N, C-alpha and C positions, 0 to 999 in steps of 0.2 A: 911643734906649735903649743904655746902655753894656753891655759884655759881662758885667760883674759883676752888673748888675741882671737880665739875662737868666738868667744861672745861678741867681740867687736865686729867680726865678720858677719855673725848672725844679725847683729843690729843693722849692719850696712845693707844686708839682703832685705831685711825688713823694711828699711827706708825705701829701697828700689821698688819692692812690691807695692808699698804704700803710695809711692808716686804713680805707679800704673793705676792703682785703685782710685786715686784722685782723679785721673783722667776719666776713669769709668764714672765717677760720681758726677763729673761735669756732663756726661752723656744722659746720666739719669735725670740730672736737673734740667737738661734740655728737654727731655721728654715730658717733665712735669710741667715746664713752662709752656711748651707746645699744647699739651692737653688742656691746660686753663685757657689758653688762647682759643683753641678749637671749641672748647666748651662755651665760650662767650657767644658763639654763633648759634647756640642751641635754640634760644628763644626765637631765632629768625628761620628755623627750619620749618617744613610743612606742618609740624606739630605746634608751631608757635603762633604768637598773637598776630604778628604782622600778616602772615599768610591766612590766618583765620578770618581776619578782617577782609583781605582780598576775596576769599571765597565767599564770605557772607554777602558781599555786594553782588558777586557773580550769581549766587543762588537767588538772591531777591530779584534780580533782572530776569534770569531764566524761568523762575517760577511764574513770572507775571508777563511773559513774553508777548502775550496778545495785547496787553495794554500798550506796550512799547510800539508795536507795530501800527497802532492807529494814533499815537500821540505825537507824531512829527518829531520824535526824539531819537530815532534810529541813528541819524548822521552824527548826532553828538555823543552817542554812547561809547564809541571807540575813543573819542577824545577824552572822555571821563576815565575809561579804562587805562588809556595811555598815561594820563596824569597820575593815576594811582600807581601804575606800574613803575614810573620813574620815581615817584616819591619813595617807594619801598626800596628801589635799587639804590638811590642817593643816600638813604638813611641807614640801610642795613647791608649794603654791597649786593645782596642777593636775597631774593624771596625764597630760596630753596637751598640745596646743597651748595656749599661754598668751596670751590676749587682751590683758591689761593691758600688757605691753611692746610689743605691736603697736600699740596705740592711743597709748602713749607715744611711739612712733616717729612716728606721724602729728602728735601734739599738739606736740612740742618744736620741730620745724623751723619751724612756722607762728609759734609764739610768739617764737622767737628772730628769725625774719625780720622780723616787725613791729616788735620792740623795737629791733633793729639799724637798721631803716629809720628809726625815730623818732630814734635817737640821731645818726645821721649826717645825717639831714635838718635837725636843729636845729644841728649843728655847721656845716653848710654855710651855713645862712641867717644864722647869728650872726656869721660871719667876714666880714672886709673884702675878701676875695678875689673874691667873686661879681661885682662890677662889673668887676674887672680881668680877669675871665675872658671878657669879651665881645670877641672878636677879629674884626677886619674882614678880608674876603677879597674882593679886587676891588671893594671899596667897595659890595658889594650883599648879600653872604651873611652872616648872623650865625649863629654856631655856639656852642652852649653846651657847652663842654668838660666843665664839672662835671656837667650833666645826662647827658651820654653816658657819662661814667665811672660814674655812679650806676646807670644802667640796665644797663650791661654787667656790672658787678660783682654787682649784686644778682640779676639774672637768672641769672648764672653760679653764684652761691653758692646760690641756690635749687635749682638742678639738682643741685649737688654735695650739698647738705643732704638732698634727697630721696633721693640714692643712698646716702649715708653709712650710714643706719640698716640698710641691707641687708647691712652687714658682719656683722650677726648670722647671716645665712644661712651665710657662710664659717665662722663660729665653730661653728655647728651642724654643718656638714659636717665640720669638723676634729674636733669631739668624737666624732662617729659614726665617722669614718675611723680614729681612734686605736685603737679596739676591733678594728675589721676588720684593720688593718695589724699589730696585735699578734699575732693569730692567724696571718696570712699569713707574717710574718716568723719565727714560732716554728719552731725546728728541734728536733724531738723526738729523744730518745736512740734510740728504736726507730722508725725511718723507713721506712714501708711504700713510699714513692715512691723510695727510694735505689736506685740501680743498682749500688751497691758490694757486695762480698761474693763468696764462691766459688760456683760453679754446677757441681757434680760432674756428670759425664757419666752416672754410674749411681748408684743408691741401693740399698743392701742392706736398711736399715731397722733397724739395731742402735741401741738408745737406751740411754743411761746418765745416772743422776743420781749425782753424786760430791760428797758433803758439802755438800748444798744447804740453805742457810738462807734463809728467806723471811719478809717481813711485807708486808702491803699498804701502799701509800704513804698511804692515808688512815687506817689504824690501825697505826701503827708500834709501838704498845705491846702489840700481840698477836702473838706468834710463831706462825705457821701451820706452817712446816716447820722441823725441827730436825736438823741433820746428817743429811739424808735421802740414802739410797743406794739405787738400784735399777738393775738390769740386765735388759734385754730383748734377746734375740738375734733376728736376722733371721727373719721368718716366724712368730715365736712369738705365741701369744695369752695375754696376761697380764691378770688381773682384779685390781682393787683393791676391797676391801670395808671396811667400818667404819662407825661411827656418823656422823650428820650432823655436819658441821663439823670432821671430822678431817683434812681436807686433800686429799681425793681430787680434786676438781674443780680445785684450785689446780695440781695436777700437770699437768692437761690444759692449763691456761692457759699454764704455763711451756713446755711443749713447743711450743706455737703462737707462743711469744714474745710474748705479750701484756704480759708482765713479764719483767724480768731478775732472777735470784736476788741476794740481798744478799751471798751467799757461796756457793762452790762452782761447779760447771759442769754444764751440760746438754749432752750429747754426742749427735750423730748420725753414726753410722759413724766414730766417733773424732774427729770435728770439732766444735769448739765451735759451737753454733748461732749464737753471736754473729758468727762468722767467715763464716757463710753468707748468701747474699743471701735477704733476707726473703721476697720474693715467691715465689722458687723453693722455699723451704721450705714455705710454706703451701700451695703448689699440689701438693705431694706428700703433703699430709695431708687426709684426709676426716674430717670431724666431724659427729656427730649428738648434739645436746645434750638435756638434760632437758626443757627448755621449747623446743620448735622454733619457730623464727622463719620465717615466710613473708612474702613482700612482695605488695603490692597489685597483682599482675598475674595472668596466667593460670597454671594448673597446669604447662603445658608450659614456660613462661618461668621459673617458679620452679625447675623441675628443671634447665633448661639453665643456670642460674646456676652450677651445679657444673662445667659444661664449656661454654663459649660456642660451640664449634664442633660440638656434638652435633647429630646428625640426629633427625628425629622418630621413626625406627626405634630408635635408641639410647635415646631418651627413653622409649619404651614398654618397651624391654627392661629398663631400670633400674626402672621402675615394676612390672613383673612380679616382679622379684627381691625388691622390697620389699612385695609382696602389695597393691599399690595400683592396679593395672591394671584389676581388675574393677569397683571402685567408681567409678573415674574414668570408664570407658566407660559406666556406668550413668547418668551425669549428662547433662543435655540438650546441653550444649555440649562434652562429653567433655574432651579435654585443653585446650580453649580457654575452659573455665570460669573466671571471675574468682574468686579466693579471698577478696578483701576485704583490708582493712586487718589485718595480722598474721595472715591466714588465718581471719578471723572467719566466713567462710561454711562452714568444715569443722569437723568434730568433732575433739577431741583426737587420737584414734587415727588419723584420716585425715591431719591435719597431720603427725603424726610419721612416717607412712609415706611421704608426699611428701618430708619432710626426709631419710629414709633413701635414698630414690631419688636425691636430689640429691647425697648424699655417694657413692653407688656409681657414679654416671655419670662421675665423674672418674677412675675406676680408680686410687685412691690407693695408694701403697706403705705408707703408714701409715694405719690406721684407728682413730680415737678415738671410743668410744661411751660417752657420759656418760648413763646411764639411757635408752638408746636405745629400749627397749621398754616403758618405765614406764607409757605412756599407753595401751597396746593391751590389748584383751580377750584372754582366755586363748586362743582359737582363732587369732586373728591373730598373737598373740606366738609361738605354736608354729611357724606357718608362716614368719613373718618371721625367727624365730630360725634356723630351718634354712636360709634364704636367706643370713642374716649368716654363719653357719658356713661356707657354701659360699664366700661372698665373701672370707672370711678367708684362704683358701688362697693362699699365696705373699705374703701381706701380714703385716706386723707389726701387731698388733691390741692395743689397750689398752681393756679394758672396765671401766667403773664401774658397779656394780649394788648396788641394795638387795635386789632380788628374786633370791635366790641360785640359783634353778633356771635361771637364764640363764647362769651361769658355771661350772657344775660341770664342763664339758668343757674348760675353760682349761688350758693347759700348766702355768701357775703361777699361784697365787692369793696375793696379798700382803694381809695383814690390817693396816690402818693405824689407829693410834690416837694422837691428840693430836700429829699430825705426824711420827710415827716408825712404822717397820715393826716389828711385834712377832711376827708369825708369817708363814711363807711355806711353800708346798708345794703338792701337787695336792690335789684335793677329797678323795680317799680318805686321804691322809696327815694332812691337817688334821683330819679326822673322827676318826682314831684318836688324835691328840693330845688330843682332848676339851678343847680350850682355848676362846679367845674365839670362833673361827670355828665350833666345834662348838655353842656356845651360840646363836649367831646362827641357825645352821640349825634347831636344835631350836625356837626360837621362832617359826620360820616354817613348821614342819611343819603341814600342813593338816588331816590327819585323825587321829582317834584310833585305838586299836587295832582297834575294830569296823569302822570305815571302811576300815582297811588290809586287813582280812581280805575285806571286800566287794570291794575293788579287786583282790585277789589272785585271787578267784573269777572275776572278770570277765576277768582275764588269762588264766586257764586255759580259759575258754570261747572266747576269741578267739584267732586264729593270732598276732596281734601286739598289744602292748598299746596301740598308737596307731592301730589300724584304725578303731575307732569315731569317734575325734575327726576323722581325716581324712575319713571318709565324711560325718560331720555337717557339717564345714566345707564341703565340696564341695556338700552339699544346701543349706545355708543361703546360701552364696554365690550359688547359682543362684536362690534366692528373693528375696534382699534387693534393694531398690532404694535404695542409698545416696544420699543427696543432701548438697548442700553446706550445707544448713541443718539437718541432723540433729543430734540429741544436743549440743545447745549448753548448755554451762555459762553461768552469769551473766557470768563474765568474758569469755567469747567474744562474748556478745551485746553486752556494753558496748564491746567493741572493734569492733563491726560499724557503726562510725561513719564507715567509709572512704568518701571520694569515689573510687570505684573507677576505676582507670585502665583504659582499653581496651587490649587487646593480644591478638594472635593469635600462634599459633606461626609462621606464615609471615610472614616479615619484610615482603614487598612489601604484603600485606594490612594490615599494621599501619601501614605508612607512608601507605597510601591513606586509612586510617581517621582518622589524625591530621590529615589536611587538612580533614576535615569540620568545620563550625562548632561550637565548644564549647557543650554544652548547659547552659542556665542555669536556676536555680531560679525558678519563677514567683512573682509576688506582685502585688498590686494597687496601683498607683501612689498613694501617700498624698496626701490633701488637705492643702494648706498650712495650713488652720485647725487641723487636728489637731496638726501639728508646733508651731504656736504654743500650742495648749492644753496641751501637756505642760509648757510653761514658766509655766503659769498661777500656781502658787505664788509665783513671783518677780516678779508683775505690778508690785509697787511699784518694784522696781529698774528694771524695763523702762520704766516710764512715765518715772521719773527720767531714765533714759538717753535716751529719746526726746526729752524736753524739752531736754536738753543738746545732742542731735543737731540739733534744730531751731535752736537758737541758733547752734550751729557752722556750720550751713549758711548763716546770714545774715552771717557774718563776712567771707567773701570778697566778697560784693557791697558790704558796707560798706568794705572795703579799697579797692575800686575807686572809690568816692566820694573817699575820702581821697586816693587817688592822683591823681585828676583835679584835685583842689584843690592838691596839691603841684605839678603841672605848671602850673597857673594861677599859683601864686606865683612860679614860675621865669620864666614868660612876662611877668607884669605887674610883677614886682620889688616885690611888696607886702610888708607887715610881718606877715603872718599865719603866719609860719614856726613861731613858738613854739606857737601854738594847734594846728596840724595835727601838729606833731611830738609834742605831749601826746596827741592823739587817736590817734596810731599807738601810743603807749605803752599807753594804756588798751586798745586793741583787742588788744594782745599779752597783756595781763593776763586779759582775757575769753577769749581763745583758750585760755590755760592752764587756766582754771578749768573751762570747758565740756568740753574734751577729757578733763581729769582725771575729771570726774563721769561722762562717757560711758564711759571705759575701765573705772572701777571698777564701775559699775552693771552693764554688760553682761558684764564678766568674772566677776562674782560669780554672775549669773543663769545664764551659760553653763556654769560648772563645776557648779553645783547641778543643772542639767538633765542634764549628763553623768553625774553620780552616780546621779541617779534613773533614767535609761535603763539604766545598767549593772546596777543592782540589779534593775530590772523585767524586763530581758532574762534575767538569771541566774535569776530566779524563774520566768520563762516556760519556761526550758529545764529546770529541775528539775521543773516540773509535768508535762512531756510524758511519755507512755508510751514503752516501749521500741521500738515501731514507728517513732517519730519518729527515733530514733538509727539505725535500720536504713537510713534514706534516705541515699543517696549524697552528697546535698548537705549532710548534717550531720555531716561529719567532725570529729574533735576540732580540728584546725587551723582550719577554717572557723568553727566556733562561738567558739573563743577569739579569733579575729581580730575577730568582730564585737563581742565584749565589750571588746576593747582599743581599737579604732579606730573602728568604726561609731558607737558611742555618742557619741564625741566629735566625729564628723563632723555629727551632726544639729544640733548647736549653731551650726554655720556658716550654717544657714538661718534662725535666729532671733536674738535678742540683738542683737549688733553689727551683723549684716547689716540688721536691721530699722532700726537707727540710721543706717546708711549711705543706706537708701533715704529715710528722713525728712530726713536732712541734704541729700541731693541735691534732694529735692522742695522743701523750703523754700528752699534756695539757689537753685533755678531760679525759684521764684516771686519771691523778693526781687530776683533779677537782672532778671527781666522788668519788675517794677514800675519799678525804677530806670531800666532801658533805655527804657521807654516814657515815662517822665516827662522824661528828658533828650533823647530823640530817638526818637520813635515810628516814623519812617520807617526809621532804621537798625536799630531793634529788630525790626520786621517781617522785614527781609532776613535777619538773623541767626536769628530764629525759624523761618524756612523751612528752615534747615539742620538744625534740631534732629532731625526724623524721620530724617535720614540717620544721626545718631549712634545713635538707637534701633535702627535696621536693623542697624547694625554690631555692636551689643551682642547683639541676638537671634541674630545669625549665630554669634557665639561660643558662646552656649549650645547652639544646635542642633548645632554641630561637636563639642562636648565630650560632651554628653548621649548621643549615638549610640554612643559607643565605650567610655564608662566602665565600663559592665556587663560587656561582653565582656573588656576588659582585666583586670578584677578577678577574673573566673572563672579566666583563664588563670594569673594570678599565685598565685591560691590553689592551683591544681593544682602549679605550681613549688614552693610552700611545703610542700605535702604530700609531694612527692618528697624535698625536703631533710630534713623532720622525720623521715620514715620511715627514711632512710639513717642519720642521726646517732643516732636512737634505738636502732637496731639495728647499730651500728657494729661490735660484736664479730663478729656473723655476716657483715657485709660484709668485714671484714678477713680472717676465716677463709677465706672463699670467694675472696679476692683479687680482689674485684669493684669495688675503689675507682674505676677508671677507667670501667667500665660505668655506675656511678651518676652519676659526674661528667658523662659525655656525655649521660646521661639528663636530669640537671638542666639541662645547657647547652641541650639541645634543647627543653626546656619553656620556656625563656627566649626562644627565637628568635621565636616568635609574637608575644608581648607586645612585644619590642623592635621588630620590623617595624611592628606596629600603632602603637606610641608615636612612631616616627619619622614615620610617615604622618600621625598626628594633629598632630605638632608642625608640619608644613608647612601643614596646613590651618588650625591654630590661629595660626600666624604670619601667614597672609594675613588672617584675620579680625581678629586683634589690630592688625595694621598698618593695616587699613582704619578701625578704630576710632580709632586714634591719628591718622591722616592726616586724618580728618575735622576734627579740631580746628583743624589748620593751615589747612585749606580755609575754615574759618569765619574765621580771622584774615584770610585774603587778600580774602574777600568783604567783610568789615566794614571793612578799611581802604580798599579801592577805593571802596566806597559812601560811607563817611565823608568821604574826600577830596573827592569830588563834592559832598556836602552843605555842606561848608566853602566850597568854590568858589562855590556859588550863594548863600551866605550863610544857609542854613537852620539851620546848627549852628555852634557855636564849637569851637575844637581841644580844649579841656578837656572839653567835653561828649562829643565823640567818644571821647576816652580813657575817660570814665566809662562809656559804653555798651559800648564795647569790652571793657574789662577786666571789667565786671560779667558779661558773657556768657562771656568767655574763661576767667576764673578759675573760675567755676561749671562750665563744660564740663570743666576739669581735674579738678575734684572728682568729676564724673560719670564721667570716664574712669578715675579711680582706683577708684571703686565697681565698675566693670565687671571690675576684676581679681579681684573675689570671685566672679564668676559660675561659674568651674570649681568652686569649693567647693559652690556650691548644687546642682550637678549630682550631685556625690558624696553630699551630704546627703540628697537625695531618694531616691537608691537605697538608702543605708544606712537611712533611715527606713522605707522599704517593707519591708525584710527584718525589721526590729525590731518594727514594728507587726504583721507577719504572725504573729511569734512570740507577741506579746501576745494576738492574737485567736484563736489556735488553742486550743481547748478539747478535750483528748484524751478519748476514751470512757473511759479508765482514769485517773481524776483524783485525784492524790495530795493535792490541796488541797481536795477535795469534803468538805463537811460532812455530806453524806448518808450514810445507811446505819445499820445496827444495830450498837450497841455490845454486845459480849458481856461481861456483867459477870463470868461464870465460864466459863473455857475448859476443856473436858474433853479435846479433842483427837481427837474422832471425825472421820476423813477418808473421804470417798467420792467416787469417780469414777464417773459414770454415763453409759456410751455416749458417751464423749468422742471427738470427731474434731477434728483440728487440722492446719493447714499454716501456714507463716510467711508474713507479709504480702509479703515480697520474693520468695517463691518459691510463689505460690498453686497452681501446677500440680502440687506435690509433696505427697502426704499423709504427714504425719510420724506422726500418731497415728490409729489406726483402731478405733473402738469399744472403747476402753479402759474396762474395768470393774474397779474395785479398792475394797476397803474396808479401812481400818485402824482398828482399835479403839483406844479410848483407852488410853495407856500401852504400846501395842504397839511393838515394833521391827520394821520391815518393810524388807526388801531388795530392791533392783531389780538384776537382773543381765542381762547380754546383750552382744553384740559392739558395737563402736563404731558409732554411727549408728542404733542401734535405737529412739531415742527416750527414753532414760532421763532425761537431763538436761531434756528438754522437759517431763516430768512435773513436775519441780521448779519450772520456770519458770512453768507454768500454776498450780500450787498457791500460788505468791507473787503470782499475778495480774500477771505482766509482760505476758501476752496473755490474751485471752478465747478459749475454744474455739469453733470454727465451729458445733458442735452438741453436745448433752449438757450435763451438770452437773458442777460441782465444788462439794462441800458440806463445811463444817466445823460439827461439832456439829448437823447436820440443816438448816443454812441455806446457800443458794447464796452463794458468795463475792462474786458480784456484788451482793448485798443487804447485805454487811457494810461497815462503815466502813473504808475502805481502809488509812489510816495506822494505825488501831488494830489491824487484822488483822495487818499486818506486824510490828507491835511485839511480838507474842508468838511470832514465828518467827525462829529464828537459823539461819544457814547457814554451812557451812564447805565451800569449793568446792575443785576440783582444782588450780587455780592460785591460791595465796593472794595477797591484795592487802594490802600494808602501805604506810603513808604515811610521808612524810619528817619524822618526829618521833620521840620517845623510845619505848622499848618499852612503858613504862607507859602513855603516851598512846595508842598503838596498841591495847592491850588494852582501855582504858576508852572508846575512841573510839565516839561516837554514843549513849552512854547519856544518857537524859533527866535523870537525877539524877547528881551527881558521885559517882564511886566512891571509897571509902576505899582507902588503900594496902594494907590487910589484905585487902580483897576482890580486888584486883589480884593480890596474892601467892598467895592461895588458888587463883585461876583458873590462874595459872602453874603451880602445884604439880600441879594436876589435869591439866594438859596436858604434864606432864614437861619443863617448860622453866625451872623456877625455878633449878635448880643451873647451868645454862649462863649465865643471866642474872647471877647473883650472882658468877660467875667472871670477868665482864667488869669492867674498871677502873671504869666509870661505873655499873655495875649496871643498875637499872631505868631510869636516865636515859641509856642508851646510845642514840645516834641510829641508826636503822636504815638511813638512806640512802633515796635516791629508789627507790621501789618495793621497798624492803627489800634493796637490793643489798649491804649489808654483812653479811647473814645467808646461810646456807646455805639450800637448798630445805627441808630438814627443819626447820630452826630457824624459818624463815618459817611453815611449816605449823603448827608448834606454838604460835606467837604468835597465829595466826588462830583456833586451836582455843580457846585461853584467851580470846580476845575473844568467842567464842560462848557459852562457859560462863559467863562473867561477867554475861551478860544474864538468865540464869535463864528460858530460853524454855519455853513450853508444847509447841512443836512444833519439833523439832530436825532439820535436813536436812543430811545429810553426803554431799557429792558427791566421792567419792574422797578423803576427808578424810585418810587415812593413806598415800596413794599415794607421797609423797615422803619417807616416814620409813624409817630403817634397821629392821632386824629387832628389835633390842632396844627401841628407842624405840617402834616400832609396837606391841609388845606391852604396854608399859607405858601408852601413850596409849590403846590399845584398852580396857585395863582401866578407865582413867579415863572413857572414853566409855560403857562399859557401865555404870559406876556413875552417870554423868550421865544416862543414859537412863531411869533408874528414875523412874517417875511422869510421864514424858513420852512423847509420841508421837514416834516417830523414824523417818525414812525414809533409808535408806542405800543409795547407789549405789556399787558396787564392781566393780573388775575383779579385784582380789586377794581371791579368794573366802575365804581364811582370816579375813578381818575380818567376815564375815556368817554364818558357819556357826551361830551361836547365836541367829539372828534368829528371831521368832516365826513369821513367814511370809516366804518368798521368792518373788517374782514374777519369772518369766523371760520377757524381752521379745525379740521377733524382728520386724523390720519394722514397727514401730509398733503391735504387738498383743501381748497377754500370752498366751503359749502354754502355760505351766505355772505352778503355784503349790502352795506347801506348805512343810514344814520341810525342813531340810537332809537328814535321813535319809530322809524320804518321798521327796523328789525323786531321791536316789541310787537308792532301790529301784526307781523307775519306769524307770530306765535310758534316759532321754529325753536332752533338749537339755541340761539342768543336769548330768546325769552326764557327758556329753561334755566340758562345760566343766571340771569338776572333774578328769577324767582327763587333760585337756590341761594341767592346772596341777599335776598330782601331782608332788611331789618325790621322785625316785627315788635312793636312796642308792647 
């Protein structure tokens, strides 16, 4: 052979190899396309925006579940969720994992493999080179170069093709990482972690605002401060007063440098605060806000957040200064009592006092009090006010107050209106001017002339005006047994969703406790049949998918036959190449069709199941009573996680997984039939190894199932820490505790990380064993097959048929085992979901039972009612309460924080049932009334107003069974004294209030909430501190509106500010869960008892 001819042969071989490689490139290209396609679904996974929006809606509803239970909105919530679910399904195919691209990933490699095999096989057999590729080696060995190249390239391309679709995982990770790294790389203008800035060795406390203009970044069209100038000398106590929304709280925000002014400067001791180190600045400022934020740990730890180095002695001293020590010591766990999520286990006054203690313990040079005593009862306010006045000594103090009795001793009072200072001076000076401040004081005066005279007589009889209050406070403090569950408003109860973290004041005890196994919610493991039954409406799709799976399972054994015949063609040099290449091509078409049907059918059934479970779970949550949300396992984060992820996990145990079972089963049966037909002896040998594969698969299930539940609980705990920190980021930054919560979050991830690393090792062993068994099968089959050929019992092509039938089927079974981890998660998720489905509360909002009142008069009676909260059965909250409210009467409940006032309102709405006694409306026990209908004629305005992230008009009309006209919305807004403010906004009634109403001030939010109550035209009106957040002028106007709205309605008012209830028909005075006095305002004053003491403590002295 000449050199030229040898070169030509080499070139020809190179072309053949290149052709194979081209088919390989087609498969790699297929993987890339699939990867990109799969990656396009990244933004719609649970990490993406669509599901984030879904979860955000769910979280907003679950956080405020008590409002929905009284707003007549429960029946339409499911419709709202259903609409959202369908929109997401229609727009994105799925709100979670998408089965269709996953099945396309499985389908396309098999299709392209068989078709490329057909094409190349035909090219090979139709060429003239096959005969020339028989090379002689030592005149004894014949080597088929073409066959070797074929096997090498096809097996290699098969491996690459199977790997290529997993590019989608990288694309998914890339999409998720983009969001994360965008946040990580963001450099904020106001950087709390920056070490830059001056740190003066001493601080005097002089504050100045010089020509400050400011607008909030989210509402740049609204000027909040205009050329604002303010000067506070070191050690001065300065008060800011004015109507709601005038800019008072904005000043506090600017001092803490939550924002920078648009123009002008904010100076501290002559230094622009922009030039000061941010952490240093905030560490020298103590803040107590209008709505106190407590974290889900113990009381001691909450106070210690103000000063991480504080001892227990210093904590107790701060609590004493804030008048919190006595009620804390009365708790069973004292300072180690868990306060719950956002302090849900404490009443409003108790939370406020803990927050004041937290501010005092850091001994700040600047003290900012933004309505610091607004939530306190009269007696507590008096004592706390004295403590605050003592704490002010040597400090610069800025006080924001609507209750003007708290700031009359301020060195200077600034009156703010529309972002500008219009009056300033001492209390006496401003009263003499008879300007805006004078009118605010006049509007807040508690008593008329007769009452004033009565008070004057009392002063003459006593040595000191405040002797009686002090004695009364001392007496009542010795009697009261305050509890963490006392005096709960609906909002506090709704926030009692926390999965409370364990924590003790002693660090070592806490560390020891954290080593204990995480407590898990108990549930009954679900039967697999029930999981399948939930998918029953899609049985048509499932049957179609199963049929396609059965056919798909038989394709691999069929491929083994074709492959064996191909080997036979090569060996015998027959002319059947065209036939078998066409068979390969046909098999590829069948593969494409059956996998497409399988993917489509199971994809549709799976997504419909996910939607049904989400809606069913949400319905089940809405059905539960408030005691369900008191459970520590039912935090907002845990419930929304189940809605977002658990529902989609259940489908992993149905649909496509059933298809994989049938595919594996039919594939195995077909493989065995083929194997026994072509070589029963070899089939028996291979079949004997199958149980080992089953054992390896069961080992994987056992390894994963044991740790999944524990890991999920720990990750939920970490998620709770993150959510609580981010949600209360203002308080976190104000306390400069960012690093504390970072370490807290990091520590909560250590356990899951260690567990997952350990699990990865065990799973690696189990998975490796499962995959290794396949190659053991190869080894055994080849060795026995070779022996069968040697003794003449089998031919070489039959050995290949038997071997590849079993081997390819084992590969499919191996791929199916990769879904075993999902089944473990699915079973756990299904157990929790079905537990919610099966839990029927004793107070069932969906129950059709009960009496319908055709006409509601409004007669309310409490008969010997005793009650304690389910989470604290050892503490009696109400003790033999007897109360009667006549139709159309306005009744007031007064008493110090924790006495049980808000509990009365909770029981009247039947959030709980009393342990004993009866609560009746129009002579009928409320247990016998239709619950939804009963709540429909009750409206509530609570101490902490709840608004939703929609327009003002939508918030006012929220929950009405019938669509309200715009005229009705405007009329309600006028009655609540909010119409003028709304119309002053650029968007009017279409103004978006922001999440939880963050775009409005406290008073504005409260008035919108009042308008929402009035538009419902209720027969019974419950006002729980309804005007507590209003300034004096607005309070007077709103009170007049409420007085008018109360006409013809039964009204129960809870108030600390006694000026709001002096015209009530009957006033009930509560103490330690019992009614100790009742009567009109004048009657109770004349008795000179507890009520008289409360009034005297709140008396405004000119």
